[in-house]
Backbone as CSV, one residue per row, in Angstrom:
resi,resn,N_x,N_y,N_z,CA_x,CA_y,CA_z,C_x,C_y,C_z
1,UNK,-1.411,15.196,38.454,-1.332,14.378,37.673,-2.619,14.096,36.482
2,UNK,-3.786,14.370,36.987,-4.852,13.959,36.465,-5.130,15.337,35.142
3,UNK,-4.194,16.340,35.262,-4.079,17.030,34.141,-3.919,16.237,33.247
4,UNK,-2.233,15.469,33.635,-1.971,14.873,32.640,-2.323,13.981,31.291
5,UNK,-3.475,13.413,32.556,-4.135,12.139,31.075,-5.250,13.088,31.147
6,UNK,-5.430,13.934,31.077,-7.164,15.222,30.522,-7.310,14.807,29.024
7,UNK,-5.796,14.853,28.272,-5.752,14.983,26.604,-5.945,13.478,26.478
8,UNK,-5.138,12.560,27.215,-4.953,11.148,26.766,-6.169,10.357,26.221
9,UNK,-7.094,10.360,26.595,-7.956,9.598,26.279,-8.927,9.850,25.403
10,UNK,-8.837,11.365,24.885,-9.316,11.899,23.366,-8.277,11.536,22.374
11,UNK,-7.084,12.108,22.721,-6.249,11.281,21.791,-5.742,10.083,21.421
12,UNK,-6.063,9.346,22.863,-6.176,7.666,22.226,-7.143,6.962,21.139
13,UNK,-8.400,7.774,21.540,-9.819,7.507,20.809,-9.342,8.042,19.098
14,UNK,-8.844,8.936,19.154,-8.378,9.566,17.855,-7.164,8.430,17.118
15,UNK,-6.370,8.558,18.051,-5.407,7.233,17.936,-5.962,5.951,17.001
16,UNK,-6.791,5.512,17.680,-7.169,3.839,17.270,-8.210,4.419,16.276
17,UNK,-8.955,5.584,16.084,-9.750,5.614,14.811,-9.129,5.531,13.778
18,UNK,-7.862,6.328,13.821,-7.007,6.340,12.626,-6.421,5.290,12.438
19,UNK,-5.536,4.739,13.034,-5.120,3.543,12.910,-5.931,2.661,12.470
20,UNK,-7.289,2.332,13.282,-8.475,1.200,12.453,-8.670,1.043,10.698
21,UNK,-8.821,2.833,10.503,-9.235,2.790,9.323,-7.892,2.817,8.521
22,UNK,-6.967,3.062,8.850,-5.540,2.849,7.942,-5.377,1.450,7.690
23,UNK,-5.584,0.853,9.222,-5.475,-0.924,8.652,-6.666,-1.562,7.958
24,UNK,-7.699,-0.908,7.963,-8.826,-1.600,7.146,-8.617,-1.470,5.654
25,UNK,-8.038,-0.225,5.607,-7.788,0.476,4.170,-6.864,-0.415,3.558
26,UNK,-5.635,-0.816,4.515,-4.520,-1.640,3.917,-5.397,-3.393,3.573
27,UNK,-5.834,-3.311,4.203,-6.364,-4.988,4.288,-7.475,-4.782,2.949
28,UNK,-8.138,-4.070,2.962,-8.683,-3.936,1.329,-7.946,-3.483,0.397
29,UNK,-6.555,-2.895,0.620,-5.848,-2.494,-0.510,-5.111,-3.858,-0.986
30,UNK,-4.695,-4.877,0.142,-4.027,-6.277,-0.440,-4.958,-7.188,-1.148
31,UNK,-6.509,-7.152,-0.676,-7.396,-7.801,-1.436,-7.435,-7.177,-2.694
32,UNK,-7.784,-5.870,-2.639,-7.864,-5.402,-4.163,-6.547,-5.398,-5.279
33,UNK,-5.639,-5.544,-4.865,-4.343,-5.661,-5.338,-4.413,-7.088,-5.751
34,UNK,-4.524,-8.207,-4.674,-4.601,-9.305,-5.008,-5.268,-9.711,-6.151
35,UNK,-6.738,-9.019,-6.373,-7.328,-9.561,-7.108,-7.140,-8.833,-8.684
36,UNK,-6.317,-7.689,-8.706,-5.881,-7.165,-9.827,-4.924,-7.731,-10.720
37,UNK,-3.828,-7.986,-9.918,-3.030,-8.770,-10.583,-3.177,-10.159,-11.282
38,UNK,-2.376,-10.452,-12.158,-2.560,-11.564,-13.072,-2.375,-12.860,-11.952
39,UNK,-1.270,-12.558,-11.129,-0.432,-13.686,-10.193,-1.007,-13.699,-9.010
40,UNK,-1.316,-15.009,-8.615,-1.733,-14.709,-7.343,-0.376,-14.728,-6.116
41,UNK,-0.529,-13.583,-5.405,0.557,-13.377,-4.729,0.840,-14.051,-3.637
42,UNK,-0.416,-14.334,-3.052,-0.470,-15.212,-1.643,-0.177,-16.512,-1.490
43,UNK,-0.454,-17.207,-2.864,-0.234,-18.131,-3.183,1.423,-19.004,-3.295
44,UNK,1.691,-17.592,-4.292,3.563,-18.164,-4.551,4.131,-17.552,-3.495
45,UNK,3.804,-16.212,-2.497,4.358,-16.157,-1.318,4.546,-17.534,-0.230
46,UNK,3.220,-18.335,-0.044,3.385,-19.443,0.580,4.349,-20.435,-0.141
47,UNK,4.436,-20.185,-1.129,5.376,-21.305,-1.777,6.760,-20.947,-1.683
48,UNK,7.047,-20.035,-0.741,8.124,-19.174,-0.825,9.188,-18.398,-2.034
49,UNK,8.058,-17.432,-2.845,8.345,-17.360,-3.973,8.959,-15.936,-3.822
50,UNK,10.485,-15.846,-4.260,11.226,-14.419,-3.637,10.410,-13.294,-4.557
51,UNK,10.509,-13.888,-6.016,9.815,-12.544,-6.477,8.468,-11.709,-6.496
52,UNK,7.556,-12.865,-5.692,5.933,-12.546,-5.831,6.203,-11.750,-4.250
53,UNK,6.937,-12.003,-3.607,7.263,-11.478,-1.764,7.968,-10.229,-2.374
54,UNK,8.887,-9.567,-3.374,9.344,-8.743,-3.571,8.599,-7.618,-4.041
55,UNK,7.812,-8.073,-4.760,6.653,-7.275,-5.662,5.511,-7.027,-4.598
56,UNK,5.133,-7.756,-4.053,4.014,-7.413,-3.011,4.355,-6.739,-2.007
57,UNK,5.853,-6.514,-1.306,5.614,-6.111,-0.448,6.436,-4.544,-1.151
58,UNK,6.550,-4.608,-2.374,6.777,-3.009,-2.709,5.249,-2.230,-2.755
59,UNK,4.340,-3.365,-3.308,3.106,-2.424,-3.382,2.571,-1.952,-2.126
60,UNK,2.739,-2.769,-1.135,2.015,-2.566,0.151,2.501,-1.656,0.700
61,UNK,4.228,-1.560,0.587,5.118,-0.398,1.675,4.381,0.948,0.488
62,UNK,4.582,0.663,-0.916,4.300,1.634,-1.381,2.822,2.427,-1.466
63,UNK,1.785,1.269,-0.743,0.463,1.955,-0.420,0.536,2.782,0.916
64,UNK,1.205,1.919,2.015,1.452,2.388,2.999,1.835,4.059,3.307
65,UNK,2.905,3.989,2.372,3.815,5.336,2.921,2.574,6.449,2.252
66,UNK,2.028,6.559,1.171,0.850,7.748,1.524,-0.332,7.939,2.297
67,UNK,-0.419,6.459,2.136,-1.147,6.675,3.851,-0.873,6.846,4.851
68,UNK,-0.029,6.728,5.120,1.015,7.451,6.690,1.156,9.275,6.368
69,UNK,1.238,9.291,4.824,1.501,10.949,5.098,-0.165,11.225,5.100
70,UNK,-0.789,10.971,4.683,-2.453,11.263,4.776,-2.595,11.093,6.256
71,UNK,-2.033,10.395,7.041,-2.519,10.099,8.361,-1.716,11.596,9.129
72,UNK,-0.735,12.029,8.732,0.062,13.245,9.584,-0.763,14.778,9.130
73,UNK,-1.481,14.627,8.029,-2.101,15.647,7.281,-3.888,15.676,7.421
74,UNK,-4.091,14.712,7.653,-5.848,14.434,7.579,-6.878,15.549,8.330
75,UNK,-7.693,16.073,7.378,-8.198,17.037,8.305,-9.439,16.080,9.133
76,UNK,-10.216,14.560,8.711,-10.815,14.306,9.145,-10.712,12.366,8.754
77,UNK,-11.318,11.398,9.142,-11.381,10.525,8.514,-11.617,10.311,7.000
78,UNK,-12.514,11.068,6.847,-12.838,11.208,5.605,-11.747,11.485,5.186
79,UNK,-11.383,12.288,5.276,-10.380,12.907,4.365,-9.105,11.585,4.592
80,UNK,-8.720,11.098,5.198,-7.982,9.873,5.338,-8.575,8.773,4.462
81,UNK,-10.277,8.690,4.194,-10.599,7.157,3.173,-10.201,7.840,1.541
82,UNK,-10.411,9.069,1.691,-10.869,9.874,0.329,-9.177,9.707,0.054
83,UNK,-8.295,9.889,0.584,-6.677,10.104,0.206,-6.103,8.369,0.231
84,UNK,-6.797,7.652,0.707,-6.510,6.323,0.638,-6.994,5.677,-0.831
85,UNK,-7.950,5.963,-0.803,-8.338,5.330,-2.145,-7.444,5.551,-3.191
86,UNK,-7.191,6.648,-3.402,-6.477,7.379,-4.091,-4.968,6.991,-4.294
87,UNK,-4.404,6.717,-2.925,-3.001,5.836,-2.999,-3.638,4.397,-3.579
88,UNK,-4.500,3.759,-3.548,-5.091,2.625,-4.027,-4.477,2.453,-5.624
89,UNK,-5.546,3.679,-6.207,-5.779,3.675,-7.220,-4.116,3.966,-7.993
90,UNK,-3.205,4.881,-7.290,-2.048,4.801,-7.735,-1.021,3.660,-7.762
91,UNK,-1.025,2.949,-6.812,-0.709,1.616,-6.953,-1.519,0.751,-8.060
92,UNK,-1.976,0.868,-8.243,-3.114,-0.155,-9.498,-2.365,0.494,-10.901
93,UNK,-2.095,1.777,-10.969,-1.853,2.471,-11.877,-0.536,1.743,-12.301
94,UNK,0.210,2.012,-11.282,1.671,1.550,-11.459,1.981,-0.039,-11.741
95,UNK,1.169,-0.520,-10.959,1.167,-2.658,-11.373,0.865,-2.323,-12.897
96,UNK,-0.325,-1.862,-13.622,-0.659,-2.003,-15.211,0.416,-0.836,-16.106
97,UNK,1.228,0.082,-15.822,2.200,0.541,-15.902,3.532,-0.205,-16.351
98,UNK,3.625,-1.077,-15.657,4.697,-1.869,-15.292,4.424,-3.152,-16.233
99,UNK,3.229,-3.408,-16.306,2.725,-4.488,-17.376,2.930,-4.091,-19.053
100,UNK,2.783,-2.399,-19.084,2.995,-2.192,-20.472,4.479,-2.015,-20.725
101,UNK,5.530,-1.791,-20.189,6.565,-2.183,-20.212,7.019,-3.571,-20.436
102,UNK,6.690,-4.269,-19.541,7.043,-5.996,-19.496,5.638,-6.351,-19.172
103,UNK,5.084,-6.664,-20.677,4.115,-7.522,-20.400,3.833,-8.869,-19.945
104,UNK,4.601,-9.391,-19.972,4.761,-10.688,-19.150,5.050,-11.074,-17.555
105,UNK,5.079,-9.628,-17.319,5.293,-9.443,-15.882,5.223,-10.740,-14.513
106,UNK,3.878,-10.578,-14.780,2.703,-11.847,-13.382,3.708,-12.803,-13.967
107,UNK,3.863,-13.504,-15.517,3.972,-14.800,-15.699,5.597,-15.191,-15.259
108,UNK,6.284,-13.870,-15.592,7.751,-13.964,-14.951,7.738,-14.274,-13.974
109,UNK,7.119,-14.049,-12.804,7.066,-13.814,-11.553,6.573,-14.896,-11.176
110,UNK,5.677,-15.504,-11.546,5.511,-16.968,-11.679,6.578,-18.080,-11.547
111,UNK,6.884,-17.509,-12.653,8.044,-18.429,-13.062,9.557,-18.396,-12.392
112,UNK,9.378,-17.520,-11.349,10.709,-17.358,-10.321,11.777,-16.454,-10.549
113,UNK,11.256,-15.696,-11.745,12.367,-14.375,-12.270,12.599,-13.501,-11.428
114,UNK,13.363,-13.191,-10.223,13.520,-12.476,-9.705,13.564,-11.061,-10.018
115,UNK,14.053,-10.874,-10.921,14.258,-9.552,-11.595,13.193,-8.434,-11.891
116,UNK,12.038,-9.912,-12.387,10.401,-9.289,-12.353,9.889,-9.028,-10.978
117,UNK,10.218,-9.611,-10.029,9.195,-9.019,-9.042,9.976,-8.227,-8.273
118,UNK,11.557,-7.961,-8.208,12.154,-6.245,-7.999,11.816,-5.243,-8.589
119,UNK,11.841,-5.852,-9.986,11.251,-4.343,-10.828,10.009,-3.899,-10.522
120,UNK,8.777,-5.017,-10.319,7.451,-4.398,-10.187,7.472,-3.775,-8.732
121,UNK,8.039,-4.344,-7.440,8.107,-4.211,-6.453,8.818,-2.285,-6.083
122,UNK,10.324,-2.339,-7.190,10.585,-1.036,-6.885,9.808,-0.005,-7.633
123,UNK,8.920,-0.041,-8.812,8.186,0.826,-9.404,6.795,1.089,-8.583
124,UNK,6.529,-0.149,-7.544,5.473,0.395,-6.482,5.896,1.156,-5.338
125,UNK,7.471,0.862,-5.032,7.521,1.849,-4.224,7.748,3.395,-4.704
126,UNK,8.813,3.532,-5.714,8.946,5.204,-6.613,7.178,5.230,-6.292
127,UNK,6.213,4.547,-6.702,5.014,5.184,-6.774,4.381,6.043,-5.810
128,UNK,5.025,5.111,-4.700,4.580,5.247,-3.132,5.155,6.939,-2.587
129,UNK,6.323,6.529,-2.908,6.713,7.555,-2.525,6.439,8.867,-2.839
130,UNK,6.618,8.998,-4.451,5.921,10.223,-5.454,4.678,10.555,-4.329
131,UNK,3.806,9.036,-4.676,2.388,9.977,-4.135,2.510,10.581,-2.696
132,UNK,3.394,9.872,-1.759,3.008,10.468,-0.347,3.722,12.072,-0.416
133,UNK,4.627,12.263,-1.484,5.190,13.668,-0.977,4.316,14.392,-1.720
134,UNK,3.499,13.730,-2.814,2.603,14.719,-3.086,0.985,15.194,-2.586
135,UNK,0.752,14.124,-1.287,-0.069,14.351,-0.530,-0.072,15.383,0.421
136,UNK,0.167,16.278,0.356,0.259,17.288,1.998,-0.894,17.953,2.215
137,UNK,-2.187,17.187,2.072,-3.427,18.008,2.060,-3.586,19.239,2.795
């Protein structure tokens, strides 16, 4: 029975380290993204804004997808952090690309236009999927 648990504690510590770093990076991403966009997602979501929730969910999932891919292939915690920063940058670029195509996207989300929130969320998801597939460290 002891042999069964010999590898458990070291594996559990690795799990906690990677999960903790990934959770911390996700919180950091949420803060950075929230500060980057022209609209206040948190306040809008608190007021039951479907467009803001759709856009924000797409961005967070779009960040988490490549981060989870990196966790599967990372050689170290530093590797996870570096590629996590790349995933953040890709999501910020996706937001600005949407703003180039739809300059008033933030205003439209604030105005409750569902299509604008879905469009931004979808672009964020696509960016995350492509980003995750590209991260095969």
